[in-house]
N, C-alpha and C positions, 0 to 999 in steps of 0.2 A: 401260423404262428412260429413255424420252424426257423425262419430267419432271425426273428427276434431271440429265440432260444439260443441259437448259434452266436449272435452278437453278444448276449449276456454272458455267454461262456468265454468269448474272447476277452471281454472286459474283466471278468474274474481273474483270468490269467495275468492280465496287465496289473491288476490291483496287487496280487501275490508277488510278481516280479519286482514292482516298485517298492513295496514295503520291505522285502527281504534286502534290497539294496540300500535302503534307507536305515535299516536296522531298528526302526522305531515306528510308531504309527498305530493305526486302529483297523485291523481286518474285520472283526466281527460285526460291526455295524456297517461297514462298507459293503460287505457280502450280502448282508440282509436287505440292503437297500438297492442294490445294483439292478435288480429287474424293474423296480419302479422308475429308475432313472432311464433304463432302456426304453421302456414304452413311451415315456415322455419325450425324449430326445429323438428317437427314431420313428415315432408313429403320430404322436398327438400334437406336439408343440410346434408353434410357428417361430422357431428361432434358427436363423441361418447366419453364415458369415456375412452375407449381403446386407442383411436387415439388422444386425446386431447393434449397430450404432444409432438406430432409430428408436422412437418410443412406441410406435405403432407395430407392436409385435407382443408375443407372449413373454412373460418373465418367469424365472425359476429362482426360488430362494431355498438354499440348503440350510435350514435352521440348525440342524444337528451337524455343526460344522466339522466335528471330528471325523465324519465319513467322507473327508475331503478327497482321499484317494479314489473313491468311486467316481466323484464328479470330475477329477482331473483326467482319469482314463477316458471318460466320455468326451470331454472338451477336446483332448488331444485327437481322439479318433475322428472327430468332427472337423478337424483342421484348425481349431482356434490357436493352437501352438504346436510345434514340432513333437512328435512322439518321443523323440530322443530325450526331451526334458524330463519325462517320467523318471529317468534313471537318476535325476538329481533331487528327487522328492526330499524335502525337509533338510537339505544341506544349506550351509551358511551361503547366502548371497543368491540362492535360487528363488525364482518367483513362485515355486510351488511350495508354500508354507505348510505347516502342520494343520492350519485351518485357512480357509479361502480367504483371499484379499482382493477385492474387486479392482483395486488400484494397480496392483502389480500382475494380476493374471487375467488376461483377455478371456472373456466367456463367463467369468463369474459376475453374476448379477447384484451380489451383496456380500459384504464381508461378514464372517459369522465365526462363532467359536464360543462366546458367552452364551450359554443356552438360554432359551426362552424369548429371544428377541425377534426371530424370523417372522412370526405371524404378525407382529406389529409392522414390521417393514412391508410385508405383503399388503396389509390394509392400506398403508400409505400410498403404495404404488397403485392399488385399485381405485383409491379415491381420486389420485391424479388422473388416471385414465378416464374416469367418468367425467371429470371437469373438462378434459379435452375431447370427450365424445369418441374415445378409442374403445372399440368393442373387442378387446383381447383379454386373455385370462392371465391371472397370476397364480402360479402354482407354488406350494411351499411344503417341504418335507420336514416333519417333526419326529423326534424319537419318542418313545413311549415314556422313558425315564424323564425326558424333557418336560413332560406334562406336570411334573411336580414343581415347576417354576410359577409363581403367582402371576408373572406378566402374561403368560399364556392365556389365562382366563380373563384378564382385562381385555386383551386383544380379542378373544372369543366373543365377549359381550359387545365390544365396539363393532366388529364385522356384522353381528347379527342386528344391532341397533341401526346401521346405516344400509342393511340389506345388500351386503356386497356379493352379489350373486357371481361376480367374476373371480372370486377368491375360491380356490379348490385346495384344500389341505389333505395331505396324506400323513398317517400315523404309522411309522415303522414299529409295529407292536410285536417285538421279539421277546419280550418278557424279562430281559436282562439288562443290567447297566453296570458301571464300573465296579461297584461294591457287592453285587450280588443280584438276586432276583428283584424285580420290582416291588414284589410283596414284602420281601425283607427290608428293604430300604425305606419305602414310603408307598403304600397302596395307591394305585392309580385307576384301578377298575371301579365301576364299569365305565369304560372310556365313552362307549356310544350313548349311554344314558346321561353322562355329563355334558357332553356336547349337545344333545338333544335338550337337555334343561336350559341350555344357553340359546335355544332356538336355532340350531344348525341343522341342515339337512344331512343326516347320518346314513352312510353306505358301508356295507361290509365287503371285504374282498380278500381273496388269496393273494398275498403279496408277491408270489412266485408263479402265478398262473396267468399268462397273457390274456386268455379269453375272459378270466375273471376280472382282470384289471381294465381290459377294454370295455366291458359292460359297465363297470363302476364309473369310469370316467365320462362315457357317454350319457349315462343317468345324470351325473353331476352337471354336465354341460346343458342339459335340458332344464334343469331346475332353475328358475329365475326369480324366486322369492326370497332369496337369502344366500348366505355362504353354504358350502358343502364340504364335509369332511369324509374322506375314505379310510376307514380303519383297516389297515392291511395286516393280516396274520402273517408273520414272517418268522424266519428261523435264523438266529444270529449264527454267522459264520457259514451261511448256506453254500453248499456245493463242495465243502471240504469236510470228509467225515470226522476227522479228529478235532475240527474247530466247531462243529455244529452244536448249538446249545451249551457251550462252554464259556463261562463268564471270564475265564482267565485269558481268552482271546479278545477281550474288549480292547485292550490297548497294548498288545505285544506283538511285535513283528515276528514272522517266522524266520528261523534260521536257514541257512543255505540248504541243509539237509530236509527240513521241513517244507521248504518251498519246493524242493525237487518232488517231494512226495505229493504236495498239493497239485502241482502242474500235471503230475502223472495221472492223478484221479481226474482232473478236468479234461486231459486228453482223451480219456476213455468215454466221456459223455457222448461224443458224436464219432 
């Protein structure tokens, strides 16, 4: 798993650099999700430059669209657009907007930003694949605070009703959101019990451990009686000591000095 750890570390550096240059954005949730994106795009999913324009492939929906910097760094690294574009993040006229836009940015499977919609989109893709006899998966990444949206639970009920076994959801369960802890804003626990009550196959994982994530994804793929959700225990701002578990870093970009400090910490990882 060393290669995946190194790749995730490189991506974290790119997230910090792009956010510092933009002067705005969301580092906390991008850093908590980057390991999940790494294992999906570099190990698990069938998405390449060659098959991206085809329906017969896996799809990924970033429902927590504010974590766009994490997705953009992955897509740039995979060659969907030049890495130099990352320096224009959130700038007027740039295709890398604050939230993903599938029309403007190659590699983005669904526009997102208004929280709560991604699971419904994933359901639609999965149903379309079923109609076309395409045996590929649809992955969707949700924030834990996002689970406060009612549409999530309508979508959860729908996925279970239609036994969408090709839908695999990830919960970035870092415990924090824009205004404080989840418990302070609106209690979302117990996430696993809630999804189980909606007849989902629930799997627990360490969202920063690639062995744990690999096992969870393998287990989800083997389950064929309905949708699966992998509840990932994560740390907001993971990898940067002064950002970890700090709600203030939900939507604040690092200053040049803070970015330099963060990059120095990441350089010491390997």
